[in-house]
C-alpha positions as CSV (number, residue, x, y, z in Angstrom):
1,M,0.9,12.7,-7.9
2,D,3.5,11.3,-5.5
3,R,7.2,12.2,-6.1
4,N,10.5,10.6,-5.3
5,V,11.2,10.1,-1.6
6,T,13.7,12.6,-0.6
7,P,16.4,11.9,2.0
8,P,15.8,12.8,5.6
9,N,17.0,16.1,6.6
10,E,19.3,14.7,9.3
11,G,21.4,12.8,6.7
12,A,21.3,15.8,4.3
13,A,22.7,18.2,7.0
14,E,25.8,15.9,7.4
15,G,26.3,15.6,3.6
16,V,25.6,11.8,3.7
17,D,22.3,10.1,3.2
18,P,22.7,6.7,5.0
19,A,19.4,5.5,3.1
20,H,20.5,6.6,-0.3
21,D,21.7,3.2,-1.7
22,A,18.9,1.3,0.2
23,A,16.0,-0.4,-1.5
24,P,12.9,1.8,-2.0
25,I,10.9,0.3,0.9
26,S,13.9,0.5,3.3
27,R,14.4,4.1,2.2
28,I,10.8,5.1,2.7
29,V,10.7,3.4,6.1
30,A,13.8,5.4,7.1
31,E,12.2,8.6,6.0
32,V,9.0,7.8,7.9
33,A,11.0,7.1,11.1
34,A,13.0,10.3,10.7
35,M,9.9,12.5,10.2
36,C,7.9,10.8,12.9
37,P,9.8,10.3,16.1
38,G,8.5,8.3,18.9
39,D,7.8,4.5,19.6
40,R,4.7,4.6,17.7
41,I,3.8,6.3,14.5
42,S,0.1,7.3,13.7
43,L,-1.5,7.3,10.4
44,G,-2.4,10.9,11.0
45,E,1.3,12.0,11.5
46,M,2.1,10.2,8.3
47,A,-0.7,11.8,6.4
48,D,0.3,15.3,7.7
49,G,3.9,14.9,7.3
50,F,4.1,13.6,3.7
51,G,1.5,15.9,1.9
52,D,0.8,14.7,-1.7
53,R,3.0,11.7,-1.2
54,A,0.9,10.4,1.6
55,F,-1.5,8.3,-0.4
56,G,1.3,6.0,-1.8
57,L,3.1,5.9,1.5
58,L,0.1,5.1,3.5
59,I,-1.1,2.4,1.2
60,L,2.2,0.8,0.9
61,L,2.8,0.8,4.8
62,L,-0.7,-0.4,5.6
63,L,-0.6,-3.2,3.0
64,L,2.9,-4.7,4.1
65,P,1.3,-6.5,7.1
66,S,-1.3,-8.0,4.6
67,L,1.6,-10.3,3.5
68,L,1.5,-11.9,6.9
69,P,-1.3,-14.3,7.7
70,G,-4.3,-13.0,9.6
71,M,-3.3,-9.4,9.4
72,A,-5.0,-8.2,6.2
73,S,-8.5,-7.5,7.5
74,V,-7.2,-5.1,10.2
75,F,-6.0,-2.5,7.7
76,G,-8.9,-3.0,5.1
77,L,-11.1,-0.1,6.2
78,P,-8.2,2.5,6.1
79,V,-7.0,1.3,2.7
80,L,-10.6,1.5,1.5
81,L,-10.9,5.1,2.6
82,L,-7.7,6.1,1.0
83,G,-8.5,4.3,-2.2
84,V,-11.9,6.0,-2.6
85,Q,-10.4,9.5,-1.8
86,M,-7.7,8.9,-4.4
87,G,-10.3,7.7,-6.9
88,L,-12.3,10.8,-6.4
89,G,-9.3,12.9,-7.2
90,R,-8.1,14.2,-3.9
91,R,-4.6,15.3,-3.8
92,E,-4.1,14.6,0.0
93,P,-5.8,12.1,2.3
94,R,-8.2,13.2,4.9
95,L,-8.5,10.7,7.6
96,P,-11.3,10.6,10.2
97,G,-10.1,10.8,13.8
98,F,-10.5,7.2,14.7
99,I,-8.4,6.1,11.8
100,A,-5.8,8.9,12.1
101,R,-5.2,7.9,15.7
102,Q,-4.3,4.3,14.6
103,S,-0.5,3.7,15.0
104,I,2.1,1.4,14.0
105,R,5.1,0.5,16.3
106,R,8.4,1.7,14.9
107,E,10.0,-1.7,15.5
108,D,7.2,-3.4,13.6
109,L,7.5,-1.1,10.7
110,L,11.2,-1.9,10.5
111,R,10.5,-5.6,10.8
112,L,7.8,-5.5,8.0
113,A,10.4,-3.6,5.7
114,G,13.1,-6.3,6.4
115,N,10.8,-9.2,6.0
116,S,9.3,-8.1,2.6
117,S,8.9,-11.0,0.2
118,T,11.8,-12.1,-2.2
119,W,9.8,-11.2,-5.2
120,L,9.1,-7.8,-3.9
121,K,12.9,-7.2,-3.2
122,R,13.6,-8.3,-6.8
123,I,11.0,-5.8,-8.1
124,E,12.6,-3.0,-6.0
125,R,15.9,-3.3,-7.9
126,Y,14.3,-1.9,-11.1
127,V,12.2,1.0,-9.5
128,K,13.3,4.4,-10.8
129,P,11.5,7.6,-12.0
130,R,9.8,7.0,-15.3
131,P,6.9,9.4,-16.5
132,G,3.9,7.9,-18.2
133,F,0.2,7.3,-18.0
134,F,0.2,5.4,-14.8
135,V,1.6,8.4,-12.7
136,S,-0.8,10.9,-14.5
137,P,-3.8,12.4,-12.7
138,L,-6.0,9.9,-14.5
139,G,-3.6,7.1,-13.7
140,D,-3.9,8.1,-10.0
141,R,-7.6,7.9,-10.0
142,L,-7.4,4.4,-11.6
143,F,-4.9,3.4,-8.8
144,G,-7.4,4.7,-6.3
145,W,-10.4,2.7,-7.4
146,L,-8.4,-0.5,-7.9
147,T,-6.9,0.0,-4.4
148,A,-10.6,0.2,-3.1
149,Y,-11.3,-3.0,-4.9
150,V,-8.3,-4.5,-3.0
151,A,-9.5,-3.2,0.3
152,L,-12.8,-5.1,-0.1
153,M,-10.9,-8.2,-0.9
154,L,-9.0,-7.7,2.4
155,I,-12.1,-7.1,4.4
156,L,-14.1,-10.1,3.0
157,P,-12.8,-13.4,4.4
158,G,-11.5,-16.2,2.0
159,P,-8.7,-18.6,2.0
160,G,-5.7,-17.3,0.1
161,T,-7.6,-14.1,-1.1
162,N,-5.6,-11.6,0.7
163,G,-2.0,-12.0,-0.5
164,P,-2.3,-11.8,-4.3
165,P,-4.2,-8.4,-4.4
166,A,-2.2,-7.0,-1.7
167,F,1.2,-7.9,-3.2
168,G,0.2,-6.3,-6.6
169,N,-1.1,-3.3,-4.9
170,I,2.2,-2.8,-2.9
171,V,4.0,-3.0,-6.2
172,M,1.6,-0.2,-7.6
173,A,2.2,1.9,-4.4
174,L,6.0,1.5,-4.7
175,G,5.9,2.7,-8.3
176,L,3.5,5.6,-7.4
177,I,5.9,6.7,-4.6
178,E,8.9,6.6,-6.9
179,H,7.0,8.2,-9.8
180,D,7.6,5.0,-12.0
181,S,4.9,4.5,-14.5
182,R,6.3,1.2,-15.7
183,T,6.4,-0.3,-12.2
184,T,2.9,1.1,-11.5
185,A,1.7,-0.6,-14.7
186,W,3.3,-4.0,-13.5
187,G,1.5,-3.6,-10.2
188,F,-1.7,-2.6,-11.8
189,W,-1.8,-5.9,-13.8
190,L,-0.6,-7.9,-10.8
191,T,-3.4,-6.4,-8.7
192,L,-6.1,-6.9,-11.2
193,A,-5.1,-10.5,-11.6
194,G,-5.0,-10.9,-7.8
195,C,-8.5,-9.2,-7.4
196,L,-10.0,-11.5,-10.1
197,F,-8.6,-14.6,-8.4
198,A,-9.9,-13.5,-5.0
199,T,-13.3,-12.5,-6.5
200,A,-13.5,-16.0,-8.1
201,V,-12.6,-17.8,-4.9
202,L,-15.2,-15.6,-2.9
203,G,-17.8,-16.2,-5.5
204,T,-17.3,-19.9,-5.5
205,L,-17.5,-20.0,-1.6
206,G,-20.7,-17.9,-1.8
207,W,-22.3,-20.3,-4.4
208,F,-21.5,-23.2,-2.2
209,G,-22.9,-21.4,0.7
210,V,-26.2,-20.8,-1.1
211,K,-26.3,-24.5,-2.2
212,A,-25.6,-25.7,1.3
213,L,-28.5,-23.6,2.6
214,G,-30.7,-25.0,-0.1
215,W,-29.8,-28.6,1.0
216,V,-30.5,-27.7,4.6
217,F,-33.9,-26.0,4.1
């Protein structure tokens, strides 16, 4: 569904793309900044400006803050909505007004891109267009439902349960945007492992919670 991120028009007009040799996330952020002027960039602007690439871009940009402590649950609902829509086969996201109006400060977006983890930077080196199942329409649906699962893990509180699913989903989104089936497949297995870990932690906490209530009452 998503295609390669094209250079911003401003760079193309001069014959030089300043982001051409940048890592994928830095290049994506540069394009977002070029297409959405202003100090703050709303989710609605990104959804309208990037068409059928908007799913991957929005999921990637919403999940980057999830690598920071205490930030994951804030973006869980928009990610859940995007995942369900993608799982149902929508080609472009449709955001309700209260979500479309949410915005990200431009400087925060640039900071998040610069502070992406060491492992993520290593993975970015190998991302390039590769056709295959994971960037097919059926692969897109699988991506969507797994993203919805990740969003639930972000919304539910649990120690250490946000980072692993979010990291895998970011790798998936990166592969989707770059039309790279291999990277998307890596992200799929990382995401699945992260979600299983988070589910096990939450399930264990729930079991202890039920036991504790039994001891009290």
